[in-house]
N, C-alpha and C positions, 0 to 999 in steps of 0.2 A: 468214664474219661475217653478223649481221643489225643490224639498229637494232632496240630497244625500242619495241614501240608497243600504243596501245590500255590502258583500267584494268582494277586487278585485278578479277577475277568469282570469284573465291574467298571473300573474307572481305567480312560485309555492314556497310555505313555504319555502324554502332553498334560494331561490334569495332575498324572503322579509328580511330571515335572516340576511343574508349577508352584503344588502344594511342598515340593521337596525343599524349591529356592525359599519359597516362605516360613516353613520353618525352618530352613537354615538361618534366616534373616532375624527371625525372634531369639533362635539360640547368640546369635550377636549382639542383640538390642538389649536384652534383658539385663536385668540388674542384679536379679534374687533369682535362684534356682526355685521359692516359690512361685514365683512372681511367671518363670516359666512354664515351669509343669502346670500351674491352673489354665496361662494361654494353649500349651501342648493336647492339655485334656480335652477344652472344648474344642480343639479343632479334632480332636482324634473322634469325640462324641458326632459331632457332624460328618464326617466321614462315614462313620461306622451306623449310620441312623439308628445310634445307642440312647437308651432313656438314662444311663449313667455310663460315666467313666472314673475309677478312684486307685488313686497310689499308697499303695500302704508299705508299710517299714516294720521288723520285728524289734522288737526292743524288750528285754528282762520278760520273755516268756511268752509276749502276747504282741499284737497287732498293732503300730499306731497309724492311726490315719495324717498322710502327709498334703494331699493334693485331692481337690476332687473336681467332677462338673455334672450338675445335674441332681436328681435324686439322690442322695445318699443308702444304701440299704446295706444292708448285715450280708458282706460278702463268703463263701462255704471258705472256711478255714482250710478242710482240708485241700480246694483248690489251692489256695494261695502257696500251703505245702510243700505241693504238690509240684505246682510249676517251680518252685524254687530250688528244692532237690534236681528235679529233671532239668531246670536249665534251660526250657523251651518255652513254647507257646503251646497251653493246654485249653481244650475245650469242654465243658460240662454245663449241660444244660444249656440256659441262657446267659450263663456267664463262660467270657475267655479271659484267659488269665497269660500275662509273659512276663518273667524277671526283669529288673531291670538292675544293670550293675552300677552301683554308684563308689566305689572303692574296693579296695581289697579287703576291706574290712566289713564293708556295708553295701545291701543288698537290698532294693526294693519290688517290690509285684505290682504290675500296669492289670488292674481288671477292667473289662467291658461288660454290661450289662444291657441285655436286648429287652424285647418284649416276648420273644418265642425262639423257638429253637431254629429257626429257619433262618429268622434274621441274624439269630448267633454265627451260624453257621457262614453267611456273608458277613457278617463281623468279623469272624476270622481270619477272612482269605484277608479284607481291608486290611487288617491293623498288621497279619502277616509283610502285607508289602510296602507299610510306613515305617515297621519296627527298623528298618537298616538305617533310613535317615533319623528319624526319632531317635534313635542309641546314638550312632554319631551328632546329632545335634547336641544332646543332653551331654557328650562325653566331652566335646570340644566347650562348652557352657562351665562344666565343670572346672577342666581346668583354669580356665581364666579367673573360675570363683577362687579357684585354690590358690594360683599367682595375687589375686588380690586379697587374699584373706592371708595371707603368708607375709605378703609386705606389711598390711597391716599390724601382725604378731612383730614384727620385727621393729617395728615404730611405738608400737607398745610397751614391749621389752626392753627398748631405749628409754622411755622415759621410767620407766621400775625401777631399772638398773640404777639410774640416777637418784632418785628416790632413795634405794636403798644405802646407794652411798654415802647419800647426808642421814644417814641414822645410825648413830654411834652404840646406842644401846642394844643389846644381846632383844630383850622382852619385846618391847617394840617391833623391832625389825623383823622377828620372826613372826607378828602379827601383822605386819603389814604383807610378807612374804604371801602368807597364808590368803591372805586376803586379795593379792594383785593372783595369785594362780586361780583359787575360783574361779574368780573373773574373766581370764584371757582363757581360761578349759570351760568355763561353764560347769564348774560342781557344785557340790553342796559344802563339802568341809574340805579342807586341807591343814596337814601340820605335817613338822618339818623336824625328823627326828635327828637325835644325836647320840654317836655311838662313845659310849664309856666305855671303854674294852677292859679297865681294870675290872669293873664290877660286872661284866658281860651283860650289861643292861641297855636298854634303846630310851632315852629320853624323849618323849615328842611333845612340842608344844607348837601352836596352841590347841589345849584337849579341851571341847564345850562338853559340858557337865561332870566335868573333874575338878576336885579340889586344887584350889591354885595353877589349875589353868595346866596342866602339867600329868602327863600320862607316862607312866614308866613300866616296860615291859621287858621279858628276856629278851636275849639276842636271838636265839634259836626259834621261835617261837611266831607263827602268824607269819603273813605276805612280809611284811617287815622285814623279818628274821632272816626270810629267805635271801632277800634281796641284798641286804648287807653279808651275808654269807659269799653267796654266788658274785654278789658286782655287777648281777644283770637286770636290767628292768623284770616286770612284770604285770602280768595285766591278768584282772581276775572279772568272772561275771559270773553271778551265783545262778543265774538261768540255767549255765551248762557246766560250772563247780561248784554247786552248794558249800560240799565240804571244805573249801579252802577258806572260806569265811570263819572268822571266829567269832561265834555267836555269845562265848563269853563275856566277850567285851560289847558286845551291842548290849547286851542284857543286861549289864553292869551303867552301862550308858542310858539307856530306854531309847535305844534307839538302831533303824532296819540297815545294814549295807547291803546293797544291791551290785554294784561294781568297784572295783579298786584298780586303779593305778598307782603303779611305786616307781621309784627310779633310784640309782643309787649317788650321794650326793661325793664327790671327789677332792680331793685332794689338789693341788695345784702338780703335787710330786706324784697323783694318780691311785695314792691309796683311798681307798673309801672310808667315809668317817661318818657318815648318817643316809640318812632315805629320806626322802619326797615325796610323801602318800595324797594323794588325794581319793575321796570316797564321794560317791553316786554321781554319775553324770545328769548334767538334768534331761537328755533326749536320748536314749538306749547305751550301750556301754561305750568304754574309749575304744579306743581307737591307734595306729600306729601314728597317724599325724600328731595325735594329742600325747604319744609317748614320746614323740621329738622334740615338741615345742615343749614340755616338761624338763625334758633333760638338758636340754638349754637354759630352760629357766634355772634347772639346779645349778650350771654350771656359773652361774651371775648369780646365785644366791651364797654356793663357796667364795666367792668373791668378795663380797659384801661381808660374810661373817667372819672374812680373814684380814676384813678394815683395809680391801685391795683398792684401791682406785683403777686399775687399769682397765678400761673398756673397751681394745684396740680390736679384739675379736668379736664383738657385738656389730661395732660401726664397720668391721671387713665385712661384715656378710650381707649388713644392708647394705655395703657398696658393693655388693656383688650382685644382688639380686636387680638392683638399680640398674648396673651393667649389662645385663641379661636383659632388664626391660627396652633399653638404650640401645642393643646388639636387634630386638626385634622392629625397631622406626627404623626405616630407610626411604629414601624418595629413589625410585628403582625410573629407572628413563633415560636418554640419550639425544633426544631431541635437544636446540638450540636453547627453550625456554626455560627445559629444567634444567640445563648446563648452570643457564645464568640463574637462575634460581636458586640452584643449590650454592654458588658463589656466593650473592646475598646473606645466604641465610647463614653460613660459616662464619661472617664480616660478622653481623647483627647478634649474631649467638654470646658473644664477648662483649657486650653494650647490655644498658638496661631501658633500650630509646623504647618507648611504646610500639606496637606494630600493628598494621592491618592486615589482613589476606581477606586476599576477592578471588571467587572464584563459583562458577558454579554447586549445586547438590555431588556430592560423591567424587570433588575431583581431591580428595585429600587436604582440605584445610587445618586438619586436626593433627594427620599425620605431621604437618608441617611445623606448626605450635610444639608437638611433642619434638622433635627435631631442635628446635630453637632451644628450647630447654634441658634437652639432654646432652647437648653441646654448648652448655650454660655453666657460670662457676654454682650454679643453683642447681645441679641434678642430683644429688643427694636430697633435696627439699620436695616437697610437695609437688604434683602437676593438678592443679584441680582444673575439669570442663567443668559448663555450666553451657545449657540450651536455654537460652535467652527466649525462644518461643517457645518452651516447654513449661513457663512460672508464668502462673496465672497474674495478672496488675496487682491484686490485693496480698498476693505474698512476695512479690519481687523483692520489698525492702527486708523482709526477714529471713528471703532466701542468701543474697549477699552478703548483708551483716550482721545478721543473726538477731535473736530477741531474748529480752529476760522474760522470764516467771511471769505470766499473769498481764503480760503484754496486750495481749488480745482473748478470745472466747480459747480458743485451743489450745493458748501456748502455755501447756502443765508443766511443763519444765523450761531452764533455760539452754538457749543452743547456740551454739558460734556460726556465723554464716559463713561463705563459701570464702570471703577474704580472709578472715581468722584461718578456716583452713589451707588453704595455702599460703599462710605466712613464710617468709624468708625463698620460696621458692614461684612458678608460676600459677595466675590464673586465668584459664582460655574463655572466653565469653563468646562461644558459637551463638548465630543468629543474631548479632548486636542490633539489628535494623527493626527485629521485632518488640523490643526492650521497649518498655512503657514513657511516654513523655514523663512522668515523677520518677518511675527507676531511673530515667536518663539525667535530671538533677541531681538525684541524689548520686549516682557515680561520679558523676566529675565533680562534685563537691568533696569525695573521696579521696580520685585522684592527682586533685588540686594539694588538698591540706594532707594526707597521706595519715588520714585519721578519721577511721567509722565510731560511731555510736550504735550499740545496739539497740532494734524499735523496743521502746518501753524503759529506754535505758538514760543513763546521765554520762558516764563515765567514758571519756575518750580512749578510744584503745589503735595505739599506732599500727600503721600494714607497712608492709616493705614488699607486698607481691608483686611482681611484675604481671601486667598486663599483656594479653594480649587479645586482641578480638578478630570477629572473622562478619562475613558477613555473603550472600549469593544476590544480593540487591546494591542496585544503584544509590550509596550512601549520598553522594553528589546531586542527585537530582532530590533525594528525600528532603536534602538540604534546603533547595529549593521550595520543595512544596511544604515547608515547614511541621514536617513527620518526623523530621532529626535535627536534632539541637545542631547550631553551626559550629559551637565551642567545644561539644565535645567533640564530632566530627575530626576538629584541629588538633584535639587533645591525644586521640585514638590515631591519627592520620600521622604520625611521625615518618613511620617507614611503611611502604605500601610493597606486599608481597600477590604478585597476580599470578594464581596457578590458570592455566591455560585447559581448556574442555580437552577431554579424551579423541573427540573427536578430529583434534587439529595437532595430535602428538603425532604421528606419520608410523613409525616402525617402531613408536613406544607400545600401539597397541599391541603388539604380538611379544614384545620383550614382555611386558606387565602378565601378559596371559601367560607365559610360559612359568614363569616366577610364581604365580600364583598356584597353576596347576600341580606342574614338581611340588609345591608346599602340604597340598593338600594330599597328595599321591602318597609323597613320604606317609603322613598320618595314616591313612589307611593299606599302606603297605601292597602298593598296586605299580607295574611299572606305569612310565611317565607314557601317558599314549603322543603320538605326533600329529600334526596338523599337515593337510595336503593342501593342495596348492588352492582347490577351490575352498576350503573350508578359513585360511588366508585371507582370502579372496573377501569373503564375506565379515570377515570381521574386522577389514578394514572398511569395511563399505558400510557398516553398521552406523548410525547418528550416535549412539552411547546417550542417550539422555541423561542417563544415570551415572554417567563418567566412568571412574576407576572401581566406583561399590559395585555397580551391576558388573564389570567385567569380570572383579574377584568370584560373586555371585556366580556366574557363568559357571567360571571353572571351578569352583567348589562343587557344580552340582555333575560337572562334567566327570568329575574324580573320581566321586560316588555312584552315580547313576549312568556311564558309557562304558558298555562291557567292551569294548572295543579299543584294540591298542593303534585304529588310525581313527582321527578324527573327521568324517567328512562336513562339508556343508548342509549335506542335510540333519545329521547329527545336529546340526546347531537351529536349524529351522523351528522345534515345538517353545524356542525358547525368545527366539529372535524375531521372530512374525508378529508377536503382539504390536511390537515396537514399530512395523517395518508396513501397516495396513496406514498410515498415515494420520490415523487419531493425535497422535503426540509428535510431529512432527513438525516442527516451525519454520514457516517460510524462509526461504534463503534471501539475505538482502538488508533483514533487517537489523539493528543496531544492537550490540549484543546486549546492555539493559531491556531494547524491549521486546527481545527474540527472548530471556529470561523471564521479563512478565509474564508472555505469552506463553510460556511451557507451564510455569506454576496454574495460570488459572483453569490450563485444560488439565493440570495433573489433580487439581484438587475436585475438578468439575466428574472426574473420573471415578475418585474417590467416594465423593458425594453419591455416585450413580451404583455402585458398587453396594453401597451400603445401603442401600434404599430407598434414598435420600433421609436414613439418619443420622441426623446432624452429630450424634455424642460418638455412634460406631464410627461416622466419618475422621473427626478428630480423631479418636484413639488409633486407629488404622494409621493415620498423617504422624502420630507419636507429638498430637497437641492438645492441651487443654480443649474443652468447648468455645471458651468463651477467646482465647486466643483463635480459633479455628474463624471465627465471626469477625476477630480484629483483620484479622489477615485479608479476608473478603473483603475489607470493607478498604483497606489500602488497597488492593488490587481492583478496586471498580467494579465488584462482583457481587449480585444483588441476590439473597440471602430466598433459599426456598420457600414457597407459601408452606 
């Protein structure tokens, strides 16, 4: 086996930059890690001209498939182990492997298989070039997923603590504690051990397979004994520490313990009074994040066991997460239009008025909606964003208002809709102009009555979510064309906020560019490069059809890919030139609505062309369902390709 060295000589810097931008954009837009990995693997497979690309993770002494693209074949285990041990890219025959660090507790290996060793060598060079941006994209996405997961855990713990504090009997309370912990941390079993110091015994409940559901063990034995004696949490994996598992208990219960996580239970005075133990993580071993969550859960368990009703700490933690999220939302800019917009946002946030946000794609409509939410009294409640353009007509009612089990063929379970998820918070309806006529009628009824009924149900459910809508289309024109309901238009259009396109914001282009560049350079721990006069002129003269989103992506690419401490105009050419060839520039002098329509038509035409006429691929690349793409094309007066 050989260590990979050398740059990728098979692709130009321009191609690499475009790929990097697309990779980083996918990381920003992905909703979960599996989806992101599958998309990245497909991209890596194509770039390496390989017949397979896989990601595997070590778990309990074995390798588990996480994601794949192409034909899956058995990867040489010694290659995976070597890549993990050496923490660098490794080539072996037709395989290339490189480690991926997920967290301090968890690592994975990405492996690519070529048809022969020559192609594997080329794949090695391509992969080596791509991995910096792939790793950065995964790290950024993982951080975002972790924030979202943490907030979800805090919200879940708030509900759990409320349920526990309403349970007065210890037996049912311990059962509820165990059930909540296994569900929240994806474990097989859980037990709460209370320490009887007089008899030097630990009494654990619930204990499946034990008479009366109660397990008694000496307080100096096993993992639980060590935790109560030392007061320190403990994680054990039988794959690496088999001697730490008490097999006598396993034999007595007819059970196999693979992994254990155990944290102490402490009274308000700090005294250890027992332990909270989880057994057998559903996937892999328990990590530090699991330990932190269980420790916090244990704190609330003690409060419930002592029949205390004080939940201030949990509320404080949730508020801190909300404050951190609010701190990351800012409307940056000094142009008069942004000053005026910021002032209106601050005034409207204190009300419950419906808000309609207008602006081109990428101008920051969701940022404005989030700012309104975090400045309002609803800031501690959910902010739920829905892209109406991404909802198929047949699923609009289910997505927004929920459905009962059996309401339609695939309704295997009852599910709350977005209105319920946004209870007492804010529901952001992006691309409202793309909502179907049927969806518009149902939305109007809910807004007027403040009541909804799940699809297939009959029970009215009250809703107090504040609705903020946004669109890049001319809704007034669509009303005149009978494509948008007039009554819904007036219901949503109580307050209108219009975000100017980036090309009209003058010096804000440079202000935003420096802000984004500083943010991304801090992430990669490099000095922030400066813009030359020619680069500034080029930034200001660019039409920015993608607006702030395009500028942000550009700054991210520069932070990761530009080696110089000074950015020249030529450094921007490989990114800006595709937009400056006239293909996507709308003729000057058109009204805003016509110019927006013209841009959308050209953008969709280019997406179809890039997909080789494949409408499914074009829709996927545009973030739409195929049916919604056809509907959008009909709205724009476009002909479907033959």
